C-alpha positions as a Markdown table, in Angstrom:
| # | Residue | x | y | z |
|---|---|---|---|---|
| 1 | Met | 3.0 | -14.6 | -5.9 |
| 2 | Asp | 1.8 | -13.5 | -9.4 |
| 3 | Gly | -1.1 | -11.6 | -7.9 |
| 4 | Glu | -2.2 | -14.5 | -5.7 |
| 5 | Ala | -1.9 | -14.6 | -1.9 |
| 6 | Val | -1.2 | -17.4 | 0.5 |
| 7 | Met | -2.9 | -16.9 | 3.8 |
| 8 | Met | -2.1 | -18.7 | 7.1 |
| 9 | Asp | -4.2 | -19.1 | 10.2 |
| 10 | Val | -1.5 | -19.4 | 12.9 |
| 11 | Asn | -4.1 | -20.4 | 15.5 |
| 12 | Gln | -5.3 | -23.4 | 13.5 |
| 13 | Gly | -2.0 | -24.1 | 11.7 |
| 14 | Ser | -3.7 | -24.1 | 8.3 |
| 15 | Tyr | -3.1 | -22.1 | 5.1 |
| 16 | Phe | -4.7 | -21.6 | 1.8 |
| 17 | Ala | -4.2 | -19.7 | -1.4 |
| 18 | Ile | -6.5 | -17.1 | -3.0 |
| 19 | Asn | -6.4 | -16.0 | -6.6 |
| 20 | Glu | -5.7 | -12.4 | -7.8 |
| 21 | Val | -9.4 | -11.4 | -7.4 |
| 22 | Gly | -9.5 | -12.8 | -3.9 |
| 23 | Ala | -6.3 | -11.1 | -3.0 |
| 24 | His | -7.8 | -7.8 | -4.3 |
| 25 | Ile | -10.9 | -8.3 | -2.1 |
| 26 | Trp | -8.8 | -9.2 | 0.9 |
| 27 | Ala | -6.8 | -6.0 | 0.5 |
| 28 | Gln | -10.1 | -4.0 | 0.3 |
| 29 | Leu | -11.2 | -5.5 | 3.6 |
| 30 | Glu | -8.6 | -3.6 | 5.5 |
| 31 | Thr | -11.4 | -1.1 | 5.9 |
| 32 | Gln | -15.1 | -1.8 | 6.3 |
| 33 | Gln | -16.7 | -2.4 | 2.9 |
| 34 | Thr | -20.2 | -3.2 | 1.6 |
| 35 | Val | -20.6 | -6.1 | -0.8 |
| 36 | Gly | -21.7 | -3.5 | -3.4 |
| 37 | Ala | -18.5 | -1.6 | -2.9 |
| 38 | Leu | -16.5 | -4.8 | -3.3 |
| 39 | Ile | -18.3 | -5.7 | -6.5 |
| 40 | Glu | -17.7 | -2.2 | -7.9 |
| 41 | Ser | -14.0 | -2.4 | -6.9 |
| 42 | Val | -13.5 | -5.8 | -8.6 |
| 43 | Arg | -15.5 | -4.7 | -11.7 |
| 44 | Thr | -13.4 | -1.6 | -12.3 |
| 45 | Ser | -10.1 | -3.1 | -11.3 |
| 46 | Phe | -10.5 | -6.1 | -13.5 |
| 47 | Ser | -12.4 | -4.4 | -16.3 |
| 48 | Ser | -15.5 | -6.6 | -15.9 |
| 49 | Asp | -18.9 | -5.5 | -17.1 |
| 50 | Lys | -20.6 | -8.6 | -15.5 |
| 51 | Ala | -21.5 | -7.2 | -12.1 |
| 52 | Ala | -24.5 | -9.6 | -11.9 |
| 53 | Gln | -22.0 | -12.6 | -12.1 |
| 54 | Leu | -19.6 | -11.0 | -9.6 |
| 55 | Glu | -22.1 | -10.7 | -6.8 |
| 56 | Pro | -22.6 | -14.5 | -6.1 |
| 57 | Glu | -18.9 | -15.2 | -6.5 |
| 58 | Ile | -17.9 | -12.4 | -4.1 |
| 59 | Ser | -20.6 | -13.3 | -1.7 |
| 60 | Gln | -19.4 | -16.9 | -1.7 |
| 61 | Phe | -15.8 | -15.8 | -1.2 |
| 62 | Leu | -16.9 | -13.7 | 1.8 |
| 63 | Arg | -18.9 | -16.6 | 3.3 |
| 64 | Asp | -15.9 | -18.9 | 2.9 |
| 65 | Met | -13.7 | -16.3 | 4.7 |
| 66 | Ala | -16.4 | -16.0 | 7.4 |
| 67 | Asp | -16.5 | -19.8 | 7.8 |
| 68 | Lys | -12.8 | -19.7 | 8.5 |
| 69 | Lys | -13.3 | -16.8 | 10.9 |
| 70 | Leu | -11.1 | -14.5 | 8.8 |
| 71 | Val | -13.8 | -11.9 | 8.3 |
| 72 | His | -17.1 | -11.1 | 10.0 |
| 73 | Glu | -20.1 | -9.1 | 9.1 |
| 74 | Val | -20.6 | -5.7 | 10.7 |
| 75 | Ser | -24.1 | -4.2 | 10.8 |
| 76 | Gly | -24.8 | -0.6 | 10.9 |
């Protein structure tokens, strides 16, 4: 929907919307990614030269997704 995504957790019966940047990150997470790679992907895809501002926002988005058990951190 205009670059945004609506996600549904069928196990919990809840849904939420993510904006265009969140939808971009979600698509990138189809494969294992580092936070640095996600920052670079967002920076280049959305023509942002503010990588320092992107890191806390992307990290918070990932924490929110982890809290909802939609993503998990993989070490190694």
